[in-house]
C-alpha positions as CSV (number, residue, x, y, z in Angstrom):
1,M,60.3,101.3,67.4
2,S,62.6,99.9,70.5
3,D,61.6,101.2,74.1
4,V,64.1,103.9,74.1
5,Y,63.5,107.6,74.0
6,L,63.6,108.9,70.4
7,H,65.2,112.1,71.4
8,D,65.7,114.2,74.5
9,I,65.1,117.5,72.4
10,P,65.3,121.2,74.1
11,L,61.5,122.0,75.1
12,E,61.3,124.9,72.5
13,E,61.9,122.5,69.6
14,A,59.3,120.1,71.2
15,Q,56.3,122.7,71.4
16,Q,57.3,123.9,67.6
17,R,56.9,120.3,66.8
18,M,53.4,120.3,68.1
19,E,52.1,123.5,67.2
20,K,53.1,122.6,63.5
21,A,51.3,119.5,63.7
22,L,48.2,121.0,65.1
23,R,48.4,123.9,62.1
24,D,48.5,121.1,59.4
25,A,45.9,119.4,61.2
26,G,43.8,122.7,61.0
27,R,43.1,122.6,64.8
28,L,45.1,125.5,66.4
29,G,42.5,127.8,66.7
30,V,39.0,127.7,68.3
31,L,37.6,124.4,68.1
32,G,33.9,125.6,67.4
33,I,31.2,128.5,68.5
34,E,28.2,127.6,70.5
35,E,25.1,129.7,71.9
36,I,24.1,128.9,75.2
37,P,21.3,131.0,77.5
38,L,22.8,133.7,79.1
39,D,22.7,132.4,82.8
40,E,24.8,131.5,85.7
41,H,26.0,128.5,83.5
42,A,27.4,130.9,81.3
43,L,30.3,132.1,84.4
44,G,33.6,131.4,82.9
45,R,32.8,130.8,79.3
46,V,35.0,132.5,76.7
47,L,33.3,134.7,74.0
48,A,34.0,133.5,70.6
49,E,32.7,136.8,69.4
50,P,32.1,140.5,70.7
51,V,29.1,141.5,72.4
52,Q,27.5,144.8,71.1
53,A,24.8,146.6,73.1
54,L,21.5,145.6,71.3
55,I,19.7,148.4,73.2
56,S,20.8,151.1,75.4
57,S,20.9,151.1,79.0
58,P,18.8,152.9,80.3
59,H,17.1,153.1,77.2
60,Y,14.8,155.5,78.7
61,H,15.6,158.8,80.7
62,A,15.7,157.1,84.2
63,S,14.9,158.8,87.8
64,A,18.1,158.3,89.7
65,M,16.2,159.3,93.0
66,D,13.2,159.0,94.9
67,G,11.3,162.6,94.3
68,F,9.9,164.8,92.0
69,A,10.5,165.4,87.9
70,V,10.6,169.2,87.5
71,R,11.7,171.8,84.8
72,A,14.8,173.2,85.9
73,E,14.2,176.2,84.8
74,D,10.9,176.6,86.9
75,T,13.3,176.4,90.0
76,E,15.8,179.2,89.1
77,D,14.3,181.6,91.4
78,A,14.0,179.0,94.6
79,E,15.8,180.6,97.6
80,L,16.2,179.7,101.0
81,N,14.1,182.6,102.0
82,N,12.5,183.0,98.9
83,P,10.8,179.2,98.3
84,V,9.1,178.3,94.9
85,V,5.9,176.3,94.8
86,L,5.2,173.8,92.4
87,K,1.9,171.9,91.9
88,V,2.0,168.4,91.6
89,R,0.3,166.6,88.7
90,P,-1.3,163.3,89.7
91,P,-0.4,160.0,88.3
92,L,-0.3,159.4,84.6
93,G,0.0,156.0,82.2
94,A,2.9,155.6,81.4
95,Q,2.4,156.9,77.8
96,D,0.9,160.2,79.0
97,V,4.3,160.8,81.2
98,Q,6.1,160.0,78.1
99,E,3.9,162.5,76.0
100,P,6.1,166.0,74.8
101,P,4.6,169.5,76.3
102,A,2.8,171.8,74.1
103,A,4.6,173.4,70.9
104,D,5.0,176.5,73.0
105,G,6.4,174.5,76.0
106,K,4.2,176.1,78.8
107,E,1.6,173.6,79.5
108,E,3.9,171.8,81.9
109,A,5.7,175.0,83.3
110,G,4.9,175.0,87.2
111,W,4.4,171.6,87.5
112,A,6.4,168.7,89.4
113,Y,5.4,164.9,89.1
114,Y,6.6,161.9,91.6
115,V,9.0,159.5,90.5
116,D,10.6,156.5,92.3
117,T,13.9,155.6,91.6
118,G,14.2,153.9,88.0
119,D,10.9,155.4,86.7
120,P,11.0,157.2,83.6
121,V,11.4,160.9,83.8
122,P,8.1,162.8,81.5
123,L,9.8,164.2,78.5
124,W,9.0,167.8,79.6
125,A,11.4,167.4,82.8
126,D,14.9,167.5,83.0
127,A,15.9,167.3,86.5
128,V,14.8,165.4,89.6
129,I,14.3,166.9,93.3
130,P,15.0,164.3,95.9
131,I,12.0,163.6,98.2
132,E,13.9,164.8,101.0
133,N,14.9,168.0,99.4
134,V,11.1,168.9,99.1
135,E,8.4,170.6,101.8
136,P,4.9,168.4,100.8
137,L,2.2,170.9,100.6
138,D,-2.1,170.3,100.9
139,E,-4.7,172.0,99.3
140,Q,-4.6,174.8,101.8
141,G,-1.0,175.6,101.5
142,G,-0.1,173.7,104.8
143,I,2.4,171.0,105.5
144,S,1.0,167.6,104.0
145,A,1.1,164.2,105.3
146,Q,0.9,162.4,101.7
147,A,4.9,163.2,101.2
148,R,4.6,161.1,97.5
149,R,1.4,162.4,96.7
150,P,0.9,166.0,98.2
151,A,-1.0,168.9,96.4
152,A,2.2,170.8,95.8
153,I,5.5,170.7,96.5
154,R,8.0,174.0,98.3
155,I,11.7,173.7,97.2
156,R,14.2,176.4,98.4
157,A,16.7,175.9,96.5
158,A,17.5,175.9,92.7
159,V,18.5,172.3,90.9
160,P,20.5,172.4,87.5
161,P,19.7,170.5,84.6
162,W,20.0,166.7,84.5
163,S,20.4,166.5,88.1
164,H,19.5,163.2,89.6
165,I,18.9,161.9,86.2
166,R,20.1,158.8,84.6
167,P,19.8,159.7,80.7
168,I,19.6,157.2,77.7
169,G,22.8,155.3,76.9
170,E,24.7,156.4,80.6
171,D,25.7,152.7,80.8
172,M,26.0,151.4,77.4
173,V,24.6,152.7,74.2
174,A,23.2,150.7,71.1
175,T,25.9,149.1,69.3
176,Q,28.6,150.2,71.3
177,L,31.2,147.1,72.2
178,V,30.4,145.6,75.8
179,L,32.8,143.0,75.7
180,P,35.7,141.6,73.2
181,A,35.7,138.0,71.8
182,G,38.2,136.1,74.0
183,H,37.1,137.6,77.0
184,K,36.6,134.8,80.0
185,L,33.0,135.7,81.6
186,R,32.7,137.2,85.2
187,P,30.0,137.6,87.3
188,V,29.8,141.2,86.2
189,D,30.1,140.6,82.6
190,L,27.0,138.3,82.7
191,G,24.7,141.3,84.0
192,A,26.4,143.8,81.3
193,I,25.4,141.4,78.6
194,A,21.9,140.8,79.9
195,G,21.8,144.6,80.4
196,C,22.3,145.7,76.9
197,G,19.3,143.5,76.0
198,H,21.0,140.0,75.2
199,S,19.1,136.6,76.3
200,T,21.8,134.4,74.8
201,V,25.8,134.6,74.2
202,R,27.8,133.0,71.9
203,V,31.3,131.2,73.2
204,A,34.1,129.1,72.3
205,K,33.2,125.3,72.5
206,R,35.0,123.8,75.5
207,P,37.6,121.1,74.5
208,R,37.1,117.5,75.4
209,V,39.9,116.0,77.2
210,A,40.0,112.2,77.5
211,I,42.5,111.4,81.0
212,L,43.6,107.8,80.5
213,P,45.7,106.3,83.5
214,T,47.3,103.3,82.7
215,G,49.6,100.8,84.9
216,T,48.7,97.3,86.5
217,E,49.8,98.7,89.9
218,L,47.2,101.2,89.9
219,V,44.1,100.8,92.3
220,P,41.2,103.8,91.9
221,V,40.8,106.1,94.9
222,G,38.9,104.7,98.2
223,Q,39.7,101.1,97.5
224,P,42.4,99.2,100.0
225,V,46.0,99.1,99.2
226,R,48.8,96.6,99.5
227,P,52.5,96.9,99.4
228,G,52.9,97.1,95.5
229,D,49.9,99.1,95.0
230,I,49.7,102.4,93.9
231,I,46.5,105.2,94.4
232,E,45.6,106.7,91.0
233,Y,44.6,110.3,91.5
234,N,47.0,111.3,88.7
235,S,43.8,111.7,86.4
236,L,42.1,113.2,89.4
237,V,44.4,116.0,89.5
238,L,44.8,116.1,85.2
239,A,40.6,116.4,85.3
240,A,40.8,119.4,87.8
241,Q,43.5,121.2,86.1
242,V,41.8,120.9,82.7
243,I,38.1,122.0,84.1
244,S,40.1,125.3,85.7
245,W,41.6,126.2,82.2
246,G,38.1,126.1,80.7
247,G,37.9,122.4,79.0
248,Q,35.7,119.3,80.0
249,A,37.6,116.2,81.2
250,D,36.5,112.7,81.1
251,R,38.2,110.1,83.1
252,F,38.7,106.9,81.5
253,P,38.9,103.6,84.2
254,I,42.4,102.3,84.8
255,T,44.0,100.4,82.1
256,P,46.3,97.2,82.9
257,D,49.7,97.1,81.1
258,V,48.7,95.5,77.7
259,F,49.7,97.0,75.0
260,E,46.4,96.0,73.0
261,Q,43.9,97.2,75.7
262,I,45.7,100.6,75.8
263,R,45.8,101.0,72.0
264,D,42.0,100.3,72.0
265,R,41.4,102.8,74.5
266,V,43.3,105.3,73.0
267,A,41.1,105.1,69.9
268,E,38.1,104.7,71.4
269,A,38.8,108.1,73.4
270,A,40.1,109.9,70.3
271,R,36.5,109.3,68.6
272,D,34.8,111.7,70.7
273,H,37.6,113.9,71.9
274,D,39.8,117.0,71.3
275,L,43.0,115.9,73.1
276,V,43.9,112.1,74.8
277,L,46.4,112.5,78.1
278,L,47.9,109.0,78.4
279,N,49.1,109.0,81.7
280,A,52.1,106.6,82.5
281,G,53.6,104.5,80.5
282,S,56.0,107.1,79.0
283,S,59.3,106.0,80.2
284,A,61.6,103.2,78.4
285,G,60.6,100.2,80.6
286,S,59.6,96.6,79.3
287,E,55.9,98.1,80.3
288,D,56.0,101.6,79.1
289,F,53.6,101.3,75.9
290,S,52.8,104.9,75.3
291,A,54.9,105.8,72.7
292,R,54.4,102.1,70.7
293,V,50.8,103.2,70.8
294,V,50.8,106.5,69.6
295,S,52.9,105.0,66.4
296,S,50.7,102.6,66.0
297,L,47.7,104.8,65.8
298,G,49.2,107.8,63.8
299,E,52.6,109.7,64.3
300,L,55.2,109.9,67.1
301,L,56.4,113.6,67.0
302,V,58.2,113.8,70.5
303,H,59.7,111.1,73.1
304,G,61.7,113.0,75.6
305,V,61.9,116.6,76.4
306,A,65.0,118.3,78.1
307,V,63.0,119.3,81.0
308,R,62.9,118.4,84.5
309,P,60.5,117.0,86.4
310,G,58.4,115.4,83.3
311,H,61.3,114.3,81.2
312,P,59.8,111.4,79.4
313,V,56.8,113.1,77.7
314,I,55.6,112.2,74.8
315,L,53.9,114.3,72.0
316,G,51.7,112.8,69.1
317,M,48.8,113.0,66.3
318,I,46.9,110.2,65.9
319,H,44.3,109.6,63.1
320,S,40.8,109.1,64.4
321,P,38.6,110.2,61.1
322,C,34.5,110.8,61.5
323,D,31.5,111.1,59.2
324,G,32.4,115.0,58.8
325,D,36.1,114.6,58.7
326,P,38.0,111.4,57.0
327,Q,41.4,113.2,57.3
328,R,40.6,114.2,61.3
329,K,43.4,114.1,63.5
330,V,43.6,114.5,67.3
331,P,46.9,115.4,69.4
332,V,48.1,112.8,72.2
333,I,50.1,113.9,75.2
334,G,51.6,111.1,76.9
335,V,52.0,112.3,80.6
336,P,54.9,111.0,82.9
337,G,53.6,108.5,85.7
338,Y,55.0,110.6,88.5
339,P,52.7,113.3,90.0
340,V,54.8,116.3,90.1
341,S,55.8,115.2,86.6
342,A,52.3,115.1,85.6
343,A,50.9,118.3,87.1
344,L,53.8,120.0,85.3
345,T,53.4,118.7,82.3
346,A,50.1,119.9,82.2
347,E,51.2,123.4,83.2
348,I,53.8,123.3,80.2
349,F,51.8,121.4,77.6
350,V,48.0,121.2,77.8
351,Q,47.4,124.6,79.2
352,P,48.8,126.9,76.5
353,L,46.6,124.3,74.0
354,L,43.4,124.9,75.5
355,A,43.9,128.6,75.6
356,R,44.5,128.6,72.0
357,W,41.4,126.4,71.6
358,L,39.5,128.5,73.9
359,G,40.7,131.8,71.8
360,L,42.2,133.2,75.4
361,P,45.3,135.7,75.0
362,E,48.4,133.8,76.0
363,Q,48.7,133.8,80.1
364,E,51.4,135.9,81.6
365,D,51.9,134.9,85.0
366,E,52.6,137.0,88.0
367,T,56.3,137.0,88.7
368,V,58.6,138.2,91.2
369,V,62.7,138.1,91.9
370,A,63.3,136.5,94.9
371,Q,66.7,135.1,96.6
372,L,67.2,131.6,97.0
373,T,67.6,130.2,100.3
374,R,70.2,128.0,99.4
375,K,71.9,126.5,97.0
376,V,70.5,124.4,93.9
377,T,71.9,122.2,91.7
378,S,70.4,121.7,88.1
379,P,70.2,119.0,85.4
380,A,72.7,120.1,82.5
381,G,70.9,120.8,79.4
382,D,67.4,120.5,80.8
383,V,64.9,123.4,81.5
384,D,64.6,123.0,85.4
385,Y,61.2,123.6,87.0
386,L,62.2,124.2,90.7
387,R,59.2,124.4,93.1
388,V,59.8,127.4,95.8
389,A,58.1,128.6,99.0
390,V,58.3,132.6,99.2
391,G,58.1,134.8,101.7
392,Q,58.8,138.2,102.9
393,V,61.5,138.9,105.5
394,G,62.2,142.5,106.1
395,D,63.0,143.6,102.7
396,K,63.9,140.5,100.9
397,L,61.8,138.6,99.2
398,L,63.1,134.9,99.4
399,A,62.5,131.5,97.6
400,A,62.9,128.6,99.8
401,P,63.9,125.3,97.4
402,L,61.2,122.4,98.4
403,S,61.7,118.6,97.7
404,R,63.0,118.0,94.1
405,G,61.4,114.4,93.9
406,S,58.8,113.6,91.4
407,G,56.6,111.7,93.5
408,V,56.2,114.7,96.2
409,I,52.9,116.0,95.1
410,T,53.2,117.5,98.4
411,S,55.9,120.2,96.9
412,L,53.4,121.2,94.8
413,V,50.5,121.7,97.8
414,R,53.5,123.9,99.8
415,A,54.9,125.3,96.4
416,D,53.9,129.3,96.3
417,G,55.5,129.1,92.7
418,I,58.2,128.1,90.2
419,A,61.7,129.2,89.7
420,I,62.5,128.2,85.9
421,L,66.2,127.5,85.8
422,P,67.0,127.4,81.6
423,A,68.9,124.7,80.2
424,G,72.8,125.2,80.4
425,V,72.3,126.8,84.2
426,Q,73.9,123.9,86.4
427,G,73.3,125.0,89.6
428,L,72.6,128.5,91.5
429,P,74.4,129.6,94.9
430,A,72.6,130.4,97.8
431,G,71.6,134.5,97.5
432,A,71.3,134.2,93.7
433,P,68.2,136.2,92.4
434,V,65.6,133.8,90.7
435,E,62.4,134.7,88.7
436,V,59.3,132.9,90.2
437,H,56.3,132.4,88.5
438,L,53.6,132.7,91.4
439,Y,51.2,130.2,92.0
440,R,50.0,132.9,95.1
441,S,48.8,136.6,95.1
442,R,51.8,138.8,96.5
443,A,49.2,139.6,99.2
444,D,49.6,135.8,100.4
445,L,53.3,136.7,100.2
446,K,53.0,139.6,102.7
447,R,50.9,137.6,105.5
448,T,53.5,134.5,105.3
449,I,55.6,134.0,108.2
450,F,58.7,132.4,107.3
451,A,59.8,129.6,109.8
452,I,63.5,128.1,108.6
453,G,65.0,125.5,110.8
454,S,64.0,122.1,112.9
455,H,61.0,120.1,112.2
456,D,58.5,119.7,114.9
457,I,54.4,118.6,114.6
458,T,53.2,121.5,116.4
459,L,54.1,123.6,113.7
460,D,51.8,121.9,111.7
461,L,49.1,122.3,114.2
462,M,50.4,126.1,114.5
463,A,49.7,126.6,110.7
464,Q,46.1,125.2,110.6
465,R,45.1,127.9,113.6
466,L,47.0,130.7,112.1
467,A,45.1,130.4,109.0
468,V,42.2,131.5,110.7
469,H,43.5,134.8,112.0
470,G,44.8,135.7,108.2
471,R,48.4,134.1,108.3
472,R,50.7,131.8,106.6
473,L,53.1,129.7,108.3
474,A,55.7,128.4,105.5
475,S,58.0,126.4,106.9
476,A,61.1,124.5,105.6
477,N,62.9,121.6,107.4
478,V,67.0,122.2,107.6
479,G,67.8,121.3,111.3
480,S,68.3,123.7,114.0
481,Q,71.6,124.8,112.9
482,G,70.2,125.7,109.6
483,G,67.7,128.0,111.2
484,L,70.0,129.9,112.9
485,V,72.3,130.7,109.8
486,A,69.0,131.4,108.0
487,L,68.4,133.7,110.8
488,R,71.9,135.4,110.5
489,R,71.3,135.8,106.5
490,G,68.1,137.5,107.6
491,E,66.3,134.5,105.6
492,A,63.3,134.0,108.0
493,H,61.2,135.5,110.7
494,L,61.8,132.7,113.1
495,A,63.6,129.0,113.8
496,G,62.8,126.2,115.6
497,S,65.7,125.2,117.5
498,H,66.3,122.0,120.2
499,L,70.2,122.2,120.3
500,L,71.8,120.6,123.1
501,D,75.3,122.5,124.2
502,P,77.3,119.3,125.8
503,E,79.0,121.5,128.2
504,S,76.8,123.0,129.9
505,G,73.4,120.8,129.5
506,E,71.4,124.3,128.3
507,Y,69.7,124.0,125.2
508,N,70.3,126.6,122.0
509,L,71.6,129.6,124.1
510,T,75.0,128.9,123.5
511,Y,74.7,128.1,119.7
512,I,73.1,131.4,119.6
513,R,75.7,133.3,120.8
514,Q,77.6,131.5,118.4
515,Y,75.6,131.7,115.1
516,L,73.7,135.5,116.0
517,P,76.4,137.3,117.8
518,D,75.6,140.5,116.3
519,T,71.5,139.8,116.1
520,P,69.3,140.4,119.1
521,V,66.5,137.8,119.5
522,R,63.8,136.5,121.8
523,V,64.0,132.9,122.8
524,V,60.2,131.9,123.4
525,S,59.5,128.1,124.6
526,L,57.0,126.2,122.5
527,V,57.3,122.8,123.8
528,G,59.4,120.0,126.4
529,R,59.4,117.0,123.8
530,E,60.3,113.4,124.6
531,Q,63.0,112.1,122.2
532,G,63.5,108.4,121.9
533,L,64.0,105.3,119.4
534,L,61.4,104.4,117.1
535,V,60.8,101.0,116.4
536,P,58.1,98.6,114.8
537,R,55.3,97.6,116.7
538,G,56.3,94.9,119.2
539,N,59.8,95.6,119.3
540,P,60.9,92.6,117.3
541,K,64.4,93.1,117.7
542,G,64.3,94.0,121.6
543,I,66.3,97.7,120.5
544,R,65.9,99.5,124.4
545,S,69.1,101.9,124.5
546,I,71.5,103.6,122.6
547,E,74.0,100.8,122.7
548,D,71.9,98.5,120.9
549,L,72.7,100.7,117.9
550,V,75.9,99.3,117.5
551,R,74.1,95.4,117.7
552,P,75.1,94.0,114.0
553,D,72.0,93.3,113.4
554,V,70.4,96.9,113.8
555,T,70.1,99.5,110.7
556,F,69.6,103.0,111.6
557,V,68.1,105.9,110.5
558,N,69.7,109.2,111.4
559,R,68.7,112.7,110.8
560,Q,70.6,115.6,108.6
561,R,73.9,116.9,109.8
562,G,73.0,120.2,111.9
563,A,69.7,118.8,113.4
564,G,69.4,119.2,116.6
565,T,67.6,115.4,116.8
566,R,71.8,114.6,115.5
567,V,73.4,116.8,117.6
568,L,71.7,114.9,120.8
569,L,72.5,111.3,119.2
570,D,76.0,112.5,119.0
571,Y,76.1,114.0,122.4
572,H,74.8,110.8,123.9
573,L,76.8,108.5,121.6
574,G,80.4,110.7,123.0
575,L,79.1,110.0,126.7
576,L,79.5,106.0,125.9
577,G,82.2,106.8,124.4
578,M,80.6,105.1,121.4
579,D,82.1,105.3,117.6
580,P,79.6,106.6,115.3
581,R,81.3,104.3,112.8
582,Q,80.1,101.5,114.3
583,V,76.1,102.5,114.4
584,R,74.8,100.9,110.7
585,G,72.8,103.6,109.0
586,Y,74.5,106.5,110.9
587,E,75.0,108.2,107.3
588,R,71.6,107.6,106.3
589,E,69.8,110.9,106.5
590,E,65.9,111.9,106.8
591,Y,64.6,115.6,107.1
592,T,61.6,115.4,109.6
593,H,60.8,113.1,112.7
594,L,58.1,111.8,110.2
595,A,60.7,110.9,107.5
596,V,62.5,108.9,110.2
597,A,59.1,107.1,111.3
598,A,58.0,106.4,107.8
599,A,61.7,104.8,107.2
600,V,61.3,102.0,109.9
601,S,57.7,101.8,109.4
602,S,58.4,100.8,105.7
603,G,61.3,98.2,107.2
604,R,64.1,100.3,105.5
605,A,65.6,101.0,108.7
606,D,65.0,98.9,112.3
607,T,65.0,102.0,114.1
608,G,65.7,106.1,114.4
609,L,66.1,108.8,117.2
610,G,63.0,110.9,116.9
611,I,59.7,111.8,119.2
612,A,56.5,110.1,120.2
613,A,54.1,111.8,118.1
614,A,56.2,110.8,114.9
615,A,55.5,107.1,116.0
616,Q,52.2,107.2,116.7
617,A,51.3,108.7,113.6
618,L,52.6,105.7,111.6
619,D,51.8,103.2,114.4
620,L,55.3,102.1,115.7
621,D,56.5,101.5,119.1
622,F,58.5,103.9,121.1
623,V,61.4,103.5,123.4
624,P,61.6,107.0,125.7
625,L,65.1,108.2,126.3
626,F,65.5,111.5,126.6
627,Q,63.8,115.0,127.8
628,E,64.5,118.4,125.6
629,R,63.2,121.7,125.2
630,Y,62.0,123.0,121.5
631,D,62.5,127.0,121.7
632,L,61.3,129.4,118.9
633,V,64.1,131.8,117.7
634,I,63.0,135.4,116.9
635,P,64.8,137.9,116.0
636,V,63.6,141.3,118.1
637,E,63.0,143.2,114.6
638,Y,59.8,140.7,114.1
639,Y,59.3,139.7,117.7
640,S,56.8,142.9,118.0
641,S,55.5,142.7,114.7
642,D,52.1,142.8,113.2
643,L,52.6,139.9,111.3
644,L,53.6,137.6,114.6
645,A,51.4,139.1,116.5
646,P,48.8,136.0,116.1
647,L,51.7,133.3,116.7
648,L,52.6,134.5,119.8
649,E,49.1,135.2,121.2
650,L,48.8,131.5,119.9
651,L,51.2,130.0,122.4
652,H,48.7,131.3,125.3
653,D,45.4,130.2,123.7
654,P,44.0,127.4,125.9
655,E,42.2,125.4,122.8
656,F,46.1,125.4,121.3
657,R,47.9,124.1,124.1
658,E,45.3,121.3,125.0
659,A,45.9,120.4,121.2
660,V,49.5,120.3,121.4
661,A,49.4,118.5,125.1
662,A,47.3,115.9,123.6
663,L,50.1,114.8,121.2
664,P,52.2,111.9,122.7
665,G,55.5,113.2,124.8
666,Y,54.8,116.6,124.5
667,D,54.9,119.1,127.6
668,V,53.0,122.5,127.5
669,S,53.6,124.0,130.8
670,Q,56.5,126.5,129.4
671,M,55.0,127.3,126.0
672,G,54.9,130.7,125.4
673,N,57.6,132.1,128.4
674,V,60.6,134.1,127.4
675,V,63.7,132.3,127.8
676,V,65.6,135.5,127.0
């Protein structure tokens, strides 16, 4: 076959092709059953058969209290001023305790017998009086010092039959269904199974999944990297996913981009595994061999699915005969190399397959309907898996789209859920409702502080500290102006802003009046920051000032429109009478200070305007130019809320202030002060 996609088919059709192939191969249901000891290692396993009680629990009438077993009818006349005295039988053997009374039922009349919690109740007794409700008596009728072994007891209230007794089968009755097949065992389930008489449990065999990373450019985790090297961690993520879904994962060593080696490794893995995940090499490049490997070993079902990210997925079945099954076939999934595509491909194709092999019911994600905070576009004809951060702001549940890049695994780390845009939907406007499949609980969303606005490293430190106080800080970096617009729309609890007014020289207040004329806010100072030019170590091009940005040998990287740093740059360009069009790279935009630093560090740009802490983070030099004030803009309705209370308290915490002050170029002298 040629190195092109066979067909870019709809997701549903791809799933149907795989299901048919698995059914034809007899590999669509539970793979096998194994009997394992009932211990803590059974936790998380899936029952292959229903569990029925072998014995009742309790399997005898058991005392629920420390006290005295009696016949309820012997206490009928007991009153506060007319107590009843019952003789206490001496301790007997367990067999004697259970022996029936005399035929006329009078032999045990007027007697009591001491029992501890859990002891068998004599068959002649039908109630237990708690020890604290009796008066112990000695042989002479006085109060006895032997509360548990008195000669007699005096009671001043009647007890109804079967009080303080756990009857046979109160918890479970022999033959009763305790747990159904397909149930994933929890800690309490292990106790219930043991309590009804089982010492082993029959569970579904765990599917064995082989994970094969391929690529000459890959290096293992922990080894030094050079330009062009890629740390191989997809197999780590995939293995963890498989384990969390109930399977067994085996990570194979990295295989270089050599067709014969990849083919041999896949054939080897298929011999003793139920599923092979072949990672990378699924596109159409000169060294993308996955589709050819699958075709050479069996049948290629799908190459290319209309889903983003995860477009170049491969589905196939390969022949892997064994002694017991000469027709044995093993499914292979070619997983794309980009980390986000890899993780989402596993969610879409691997998780449902493992669930069927384990006999688990189809998983239903918890979903919520939220409003998009900004416009999104979607590829025509593809199912689009949009990563979003979710927060509750007032009565609105909001979904802020995160980075769309397939290589940005931190977008999955930060994601609270996935909004699935169906094929044919080419985009949605800000405010449009979307159904979000949650990664977090709704309780987590209610304790999330939604911050939209300018990026600052201080927010990362704040997020770490707030986690200790039961709060999550979810931030979206859209620039200072974008943050104020978000507040106006009611889409954030606060916004970070450092917008300089060229006329007054004041920060933020002019823009707040412009963008939030009808929204009462509190402006709280966070930090003073030093802005300057980020340059490579040693400043090889001798960049010293804004004037140097128009030099023909200097390439600049800018911040996005609406960012306070860009406003600051434009202000100083204007003061100097410089045309932005003279700045080579002025139109190249990044959304954070660290992204600007990364562009300079990688050589994509010679310089960019940013903060000193970003330069330090990526081992760059820093040319200081300006001082600015970075504020938190908080609507009054949230300023006094319980949700934001830990955040505002943090601004006065000495340890937090010290941590921020330790960052280069930061001034915390005004931190926590209310500007307006």
